[in-house]
C-alpha positions as CSV (number, residue, x, y, z in Angstrom):
1,M,20.2,43.0,-65.2
2,K,17.0,43.6,-67.1
3,E,17.8,47.2,-67.5
4,L,21.3,46.5,-68.8
5,V,20.0,44.1,-71.5
6,E,17.2,46.6,-72.5
7,Y,19.7,49.5,-72.8
8,I,22.1,47.5,-74.9
9,A,19.4,46.1,-77.2
10,K,17.7,49.4,-77.8
11,S,21.1,50.9,-78.7
12,L,21.7,48.2,-81.3
13,V,18.4,47.8,-83.1
14,Q,16.4,49.8,-85.7
15,N,13.1,49.4,-83.9
16,P,13.9,50.1,-80.2
17,E,10.1,50.4,-79.4
18,E,9.8,46.7,-80.2
19,V,12.5,45.6,-77.7
20,E,11.0,43.8,-74.7
21,V,12.9,42.2,-71.9
22,L,11.4,39.9,-69.3
23,E,13.3,38.7,-66.2
24,E,12.4,35.4,-64.5
25,P,14.3,34.8,-61.3
26,D,14.5,31.2,-60.2
27,G,16.7,30.7,-57.2
28,K,20.2,31.6,-58.0
29,K,19.5,31.5,-61.7
30,T,17.8,34.3,-63.7
31,L,16.3,33.8,-67.1
32,I,16.3,36.9,-69.3
33,H,14.1,36.8,-72.4
34,L,15.1,39.4,-75.0
35,H,12.4,39.9,-77.6
36,V,13.2,41.9,-80.7
37,A,11.7,42.5,-84.2
38,K,12.6,39.8,-86.8
39,E,14.6,42.3,-88.8
40,D,16.7,43.2,-85.8
41,M,17.8,39.7,-84.9
42,G,21.0,39.9,-86.8
43,K,22.0,43.2,-85.1
44,V,21.5,41.7,-81.6
45,I,23.2,38.4,-82.4
46,G,26.1,39.7,-84.6
47,K,28.5,37.9,-86.8
48,Q,29.0,34.4,-85.5
49,G,27.1,35.4,-82.3
50,R,29.8,37.8,-81.1
51,I,27.4,40.5,-79.9
52,A,25.1,38.0,-78.1
53,Q,28.2,36.5,-76.5
54,A,29.4,40.0,-75.4
55,I,26.0,40.7,-73.8
56,R,26.1,37.3,-72.0
57,T,29.6,38.2,-70.7
58,L,28.3,41.5,-69.3
59,L,25.4,39.6,-67.7
60,K,27.7,37.1,-66.2
61,V,29.8,39.8,-64.5
62,S,26.6,41.7,-63.4
63,A,25.1,38.5,-62.0
64,A,28.3,37.4,-60.3
65,K,28.3,40.6,-58.2
66,E,25.0,39.4,-56.8
67,D,26.2,35.8,-56.4
68,R,23.8,34.6,-59.1
69,Y,24.0,33.5,-62.7
70,S,21.9,34.4,-65.7
71,V,20.8,32.9,-69.0
72,L,20.0,35.1,-72.0
73,L,17.4,33.9,-74.5
74,I,17.0,36.0,-77.7
75,E,13.6,35.7,-79.3
76,S,11.7,37.1,-82.3
77,D,8.1,37.0,-83.5
78,E,8.7,34.0,-85.8
79,I,11.9,32.6,-84.5
80,D,12.4,31.4,-80.9
81,Q,15.9,30.2,-80.6
82,R,18.7,30.3,-78.1
83,Y,21.9,32.0,-79.4
């Protein structure tokens, strides 16, 4: 799942070298922390959160194949928020 998020994020942003994805497995749940540059937050979140929601949908399908579920947290240098 980490590789999927990393591939999608690097395809969307202006600064792909600043994309960092950390995966925290916790039982059946997996927390995925996506860290991007401040100026790339809008590109990853999208209008009204549509891109972030699409990424979460893909994660949900990927996790369901493994009988798990995932939570995506999008973070930046100055802003740590859940979208």
